[in-house]
VEXTI-902030 format. One record per residue (C-alpha): z, x, y. Coordinates in Angstrom, 1 decimal. Each point is the difference from the previous one (the first is absolute). Layout:
! VEXTI-902030
+--------+--------+--------+
:      Z :      X :      Y :
+--------+--------+--------+
:      Z :      X :      Y :
...
+--------+--------+--------+
This chain:
! VEXTI-902030
+--------+--------+--------+
:      Z :      X :      Y :
+--------+--------+--------+
: -236.6 :   62.0 :   92.1 :
:    3.4 :   -1.5 :   -0.9 :
:    3.2 :    2.1 :    0.6 :
:    0.5 :    0.9 :   -3.6 :
:   -3.7 :    0.9 :   -0.5 :
:    0.1 :    2.1 :    3.2 :
:    3.1 :    1.8 :   -1.2 :
:   -1.6 :    0.7 :   -3.5 :
:   -3.1 :    1.3 :    1.7 :
:    2.0 :    2.3 :    2.3 :
:    2.1 :    1.4 :   -2.9 :
:   -3.1 :    0.6 :   -2.1 :
:   -1.7 :    1.7 :    2.9 :
:    3.0 :    2.3 :    0.6 :
:    0.3 :    0.8 :   -3.7 :
:   -3.6 :    1.1 :   -0.1 :
:    0.8 :    2.5 :    2.8 :
:    3.2 :    1.3 :   -1.5 :
:   -0.1 :    2.8 :   -2.5 :
:    3.7 :    0.6 :   -0.5 :
:    3.4 :   -1.8 :    0.1 :
:    3.4 :    1.5 :    0.5 :
:    1.7 :    0.1 :   -3.4 :
:    3.7 :    0.5 :   -0.2 :
:    1.5 :    2.7 :    2.1 :
:   -2.5 :    2.6 :    1.3 :
:   -2.7 :   -0.9 :   -2.6 :
:   -3.4 :   -1.6 :    0.3 :
:   -2.1 :   -2.0 :   -2.4 :
:   -3.7 :   -0.5 :   -0.1 :
:   -1.0 :   -3.7 :    0.4 :
:   -3.4 :    0.4 :   -1.5 :
:   -2.0 :    2.6 :   -1.9 :
:   -0.8 :    3.0 :    2.3 :
:   -3.0 :    2.2 :   -0.7 :
:   -0.4 :    3.2 :    1.9 :
:   -1.9 :    3.2 :   -0.8 :
:   -0.6 :   -1.2 :   -3.6 :
:    3.7 :   -0.6 :   -0.6 :
:    0.9 :   -3.6 :   -1.0 :
:    3.6 :   -0.9 :    0.9 :
:    1.0 :   -3.3 :   -1.6 :
:    1.6 :   -2.9 :    1.8 :
:    3.8 :    0.2 :   -0.3 :
:    0.2 :    3.8 :    0.2 :
:    3.3 :    1.0 :    1.6 :
:    0.2 :    3.2 :    2.0 :
:    2.2 :    1.6 :    2.6 :
:   -2.4 :    0.2 :    2.9 :
:   -0.6 :    3.1 :    2.0 :
:    2.6 :    2.7 :   -1.0 :
:    0.5 :    2.7 :    2.6 :
:    2.8 :    2.6 :   -0.1 :
:    2.5 :   -0.6 :    2.8 :
:   -0.5 :    3.5 :    1.4 :
:   -3.7 :   -0.7 :    0.8 :
:    0.2 :   -3.7 :    0.7 :
:    0.1 :    0.7 :    3.8 :
:   -3.6 :    1.3 :   -0.2 :
:   -1.3 :   -3.5 :   -0.8 :
:   -0.1 :   -3.1 :    2.2 :
:    1.1 :   -3.3 :   -1.4 :
:   -3.7 :   -1.2 :    0.1 :
:   -1.1 :    3.0 :   -2.0 :
:    2.5 :   -0.7 :   -2.7 :
:   -1.1 :   -3.7 :   -0.1 :
:   -3.6 :    1.1 :   -0.2 :
:    0.8 :    2.0 :   -3.1 :
:    1.3 :   -2.9 :   -2.1 :
:   -3.3 :   -0.5 :   -1.8 :
:   -0.4 :    3.7 :   -0.8 :
:    3.6 :    0.1 :   -1.2 :
:   -0.6 :   -2.9 :   -2.3 :
:   -3.0 :    1.5 :   -1.7 :
:    1.7 :    3.4 :   -0.2 :
:    3.2 :   -1.4 :   -1.5 :
:   -2.1 :   -1.9 :   -2.6 :
:   -1.7 :    3.3 :   -0.9 :
:    3.3 :    1.8 :   -0.2 :
:    1.3 :   -2.6 :   -2.4 :
:   -3.1 :    0.3 :   -2.2 :
:   -0.2 :    3.8 :   -0.2 :
:   -1.8 :    0.0 :   -3.3 :
:   -3.0 :   -1.6 :    1.7 :
:   -0.1 :    2.0 :    3.2 :
:    0.3 :    3.6 :    1.1 :
:    2.5 :    1.1 :    2.7 :
:   -2.6 :    1.4 :    2.4 :
:   -2.1 :   -3.1 :   -0.4 :
:    3.0 :   -2.2 :    0.9 :
:    0.8 :    2.1 :    3.0 :
:   -3.6 :    0.1 :    1.2 :
:   -0.3 :   -3.8 :   -0.2 :
:    3.3 :   -0.4 :    1.9 :
:   -1.3 :    2.3 :    2.7 :
:   -3.4 :   -1.7 :    0.1 :
:    1.4 :   -3.5 :    0.2 :
:    2.6 :    0.9 :    2.7 :
:   -2.6 :    1.8 :    2.1 :
:   -2.3 :   -3.1 :   -0.4 :
:    2.9 :   -2.1 :    1.3 :
:    0.2 :    2.2 :    3.1 :
:    2.3 :    2.9 :   -0.7 :
:   -1.1 :    3.0 :    2.0 :
:   -2.9 :   -1.6 :    1.6 :
:    0.7 :    1.5 :    3.4 :
:   -0.5 :    3.8 :    0.6 :
:    3.7 :    0.5 :    0.8 :
:    1.1 :   -1.7 :   -3.3 :
:   -2.7 :    1.5 :   -2.3 :
:    2.6 :    2.2 :   -1.6 :
:    2.2 :   -2.9 :   -1.3 :
:   -2.0 :   -0.8 :   -3.1 :
:    0.4 :    3.6 :   -1.1 :
:    3.7 :   -0.2 :    0.4 :
:    0.0 :   -3.1 :   -2.3 :
:   -2.2 :    1.9 :   -2.5 :
:    2.2 :    3.1 :    0.0 :
:    3.3 :   -1.9 :   -0.5 :
:   -1.4 :   -2.4 :   -2.7 :
:   -1.6 :    2.9 :   -1.9 :
:    3.3 :    2.0 :    0.2 :
:    2.1 :   -3.0 :   -1.1 :
:   -2.3 :   -0.7 :   -3.0 :
:   -0.1 :    3.6 :   -1.1 :
:    3.8 :    0.2 :    0.1 :
:    0.2 :   -3.3 :   -2.0 :
:   -2.2 :    1.6 :   -2.7 :
:   -3.3 :   -1.9 :    0.4 :
:   -2.7 :    2.5 :   -0.8 :
+--------+--------+--------+
């Protein structure tokens, strides 16, 4: 394989594995369509990543926050399309995807998904999403 061909193959391989790209300051963008739990997020969707209030951020490790990026993407998409989704459905899918990614998988961290659920539900209720 020639140098340019090898580089093209490598870039194509990496792009198949990547789901998101950093977009601007503290934003992410989907590189391809993302389909999770019956929700279709289009390529090019821009979202803010995992949003955690500063006063509870210390409860989560850096890896736990990284693992929640896919869940945050789907949840943010649902939040931007409130006419199509219900609040509890969006929060339940967020929780399911983040747990599937590993949040709370050990007995001593099993409470963390419920902290996420409680804060997300409270925030959405305060923002008026019924």
